[in-house]
ROTIDO-903035 format. One line per field, with one value per residue: residue number from 1; x negated, y negated, z of N, C-alpha, C, CB in turn; residue in one letter. Coordinates in steps of 0.02 Angstrom, whole numbers, plus 50000, padded with zeros to 5 digits. Atoms other than C-alpha are relative to their C-alpha. Glycine has a CB too. Layout:
seq NUM|...
nu X|...
nv Y|...
nw Z|...
cau X|...
cav Y|...
caw Z|...
cu X|...
cv Y|...
cw Z|...
cbu X|...
cbv Y|...
cbw Z|...
type A|...
END
This chain:
seq 1|2|3|4|5|6|7|8|9|10|11|12|13|14|15|16|17|18|19|20|21|22|23|24|25|26|27|28|29|30|31|32|33|34|35|36|37|38|39|40|41|42|43|44|45|46|47|48|49|50|51|52|53|54|55|56|57|58|59|60|61|62|63|64|65|66|67|68|69|70|71|72|73|74|75|76|77
nu 49968|49908|49964|49949|49954|50015|49957|49946|49992|50024|49977|49922|49995|49998|49971|49925|49983|49957|50033|50056|49988|49988|50059|50032|49959|50005|50046|50030|50066|50017|50015|49943|49996|50035|50006|49942|50033|50029|49951|49957|50087|50000|49970|49998|49939|50023|49967|50067|50005|50063|50050|50008|50061|50019|49946|50015|50072|49988|49971|50040|50024|49975|49987|50038|50030|49975|50015|50072|50058|49967|49933|49984|49973|50064|49964|50015|49950
nv 50048|49994|49951|50006|50001|50086|50082|49997|50001|50061|50054|50003|50039|50074|50000|49975|49932|50023|50025|49940|49945|50017|50013|49916|49952|50051|49948|50073|49957|50039|50064|50054|50012|50063|50043|50036|50046|50069|50079|50018|50016|50081|50037|50016|49973|49928|50034|50003|49947|50006|49934|50035|50028|49951|49982|50050|49992|49927|50003|50066|49975|49969|50027|50005|49929|50008|50050|50022|49937|49931|50010|49940|50032|49975|49992|49947|49958
nw 50066|49971|50019|50026|49933|49959|50053|50009|49934|50006|50089|50003|49966|50017|50015|49961|50014|50077|50084|49989|50009|50047|50033|49997|50038|50072|50017|49991|49971|49944|49975|49989|49951|49977|50037|49964|49938|50021|50017|49938|49957|50021|49999|49930|49957|49931|49960|49958|49950|49985|50061|50045|50016|50015|50029|50062|50011|50020|50079|50030|50007|50061|50072|50043|50018|50062|50046|49991|49976|50060|50002|49971|49916|49958|49910|49972|50023
cau 49421|49610|49744|49867|49990|49898|49932|50091|50140|50050|50146|50332|50293|50236|50353|50501|50583|50734|50609|50476|50593|50675|50525|50439|50618|50602|50421|50316|50148|50005|49941|50104|50117|49968|49999|50181|50100|49982|50105|50221|50037|50013|50168|50176|50319|50247|50351|50228|50190|50068|49998|50009|49821|49780|49899|49816|49643|49683|49798|49653|49531|49652|49668|49495|49440|49584|49551|49349|49294|49347|49503|49538|49632|49489|49626|49601|49736
cav 50410|50386|50512|50504|50505|50356|50234|50296|50276|50094|50051|50096|49993|49849|49865|49906|50078|50031|49959|50097|50231|50126|50083|50289|50348|50225|50339|50178|50281|50215|50104|50004|49994|49904|49805|49770|49719|49611|49497|49510|49472|49322|49242|49262|49385|49551|49563|49507|49675|49719|49873|49715|49676|49867|49928|49774|49816|50024|49956|49817|49965|50082|49947|49893|50081|50059|49904|49864|50060|50251|50191|50316|50296|50393|50446|50624|50754
caw 50236|50258|50176|50074|50231|50300|50143|50109|50298|50288|50120|50175|50346|50252|50154|50254|50248|50105|49986|50038|49998|49833|49752|49783|49716|49567|49524|49577|49614|49742|49645|49604|49788|49804|49661|49756|49917|49844|49763|49924|50031|49912|49911|50134|50129|50236|50359|50535|50634|50759|50602|50487|50477|50491|50369|50240|50231|50207|50046|49996|50011|49895|49779|49770|49723|49600|49504|49525|49582|49487|49464|49579|49756|49848|50002|50061|50025
cu 50067|50006|50055|50060|49996|50021|50061|50054|49983|50038|50103|49966|49995|50049|50088|50013|50066|49984|49969|50033|50054|49968|49978|50085|50002|49921|49947|49947|49953|49963|50068|50008|49961|50017|50074|49969|49963|50030|50045|49942|50008|50049|50020|50094|50011|50023|49935|49999|49942|49937|49992|49938|49953|50013|49969|49933|49992|50030|49932|49939|50008|49989|49921|49950|50040|49969|49942|49971|50011|50029|50051|50008|49965|50032|49979|50054|50056
cv 50028|50061|49947|49984|49945|49946|50011|49993|49927|49955|49994|49936|49915|49960|49986|50081|49993|50004|50038|50037|49976|49997|50078|50058|49977|50038|49927|50063|49968|49955|49936|49978|49947|49941|49952|49967|49941|49944|49989|49964|49897|49955|49992|50038|50071|49953|50009|50063|50007|50057|49950|50005|50055|50061|49935|50022|50075|49968|49957|50061|50042|49963|49975|50045|50012|49967|50003|50083|50026|49986|50072|49992|50030|50037|50087|50048|49994
cw 50032|49930|49967|50023|50012|49925|49996|50080|50012|49942|50012|50080|49994|49932|50020|49980|49938|49945|49994|49956|49906|49953|49983|49981|49893|49947|49967|50021|50029|50000|49947|50044|50029|49967|50028|50070|49993|49992|50052|50064|49971|50008|50090|50003|50013|50041|50057|50062|50050|49954|49938|49984|49969|49929|49924|49975|49983|49925|49971|49986|49930|49946|49970|49979|49904|49932|50004|50008|49933|49989|50015|50080|50048|50060|49980|49986|50085
cbu 49979|50075|50022|50002|49985|49878|49982|49999|49958|49928|49971|50068|49969|49924|49972|50079|50025|50013|49959|49987|50040|50016|49945|49958|50092|49977|50036|50035|49963|49981|49896|50053|49997|49929|49991|50065|49956|49976|50054|50043|49888|49994|50045|49981|50060|49903|50081|49995|50003|50005|50059|50019|49971|50011|50085|49997|49955|50062|50091|49977|49999|50066|50063|49981|50037|50048|50023|49986|50019|50022|50011|49946|50081|49947|50126|49987|49957
cbv 50023|49895|50055|50038|50039|49983|49984|50062|50053|50009|50084|50106|50025|49987|50028|49947|50042|49942|49937|50039|50036|49968|49953|50019|49990|49887|50076|49923|50035|50026|49988|50009|50047|50005|50031|50060|50035|50001|50000|50084|50073|49991|50016|49893|49979|50036|50026|49916|50059|50010|50094|49946|49967|50012|49987|49916|49977|50054|49949|49914|50010|50012|49927|49956|50076|49973|49938|49938|50065|50062|49969|50052|50016|49932|49972|49989|50092
cbw 49896|49990|50061|49978|50062|50033|49908|49958|50038|49988|49880|50014|50028|49986|49985|49966|50079|49987|49981|50077|50085|50006|50048|50117|50048|50037|49937|50062|49952|50040|49980|49993|50021|49995|49925|50019|50037|49949|49928|50031|49935|49937|49946|50021|49970|50023|50014|50039|49965|50080|49964|50011|50063|50050|50059|50022|50067|50058|49987|50066|50047|50001|50004|50010|50078|50013|50005|50078|50075|50000|49927|49980|50025|50030|50023|50064|49974
type X|X|X|X|X|X|X|X|X|X|X|X|X|X|X|X|X|X|X|X|X|X|X|X|X|X|X|X|X|X|X|X|X|X|X|X|X|X|X|X|X|X|X|X|X|X|X|X|X|X|X|X|X|X|X|X|X|X|X|X|X|X|X|X|X|X|X|X|X|X|X|X|X|X|X|X|X
END
């Protein structure tokens, strides 16, 4: 299972460091990051990098557990 650090690193890569840090400072939760990334992916505004697809898989897994599963991230500490 992925850890919280894995999720946070994937979110930062997908959103960019500046945007990620700004959202984090504004109080974004992991559920909020899932929503933000989903919206950007839907309109095609995520940066393309070698890790983009792997990062999206992790974010999707967490989002599915949050939105359609038990309502928890399922991430290890």
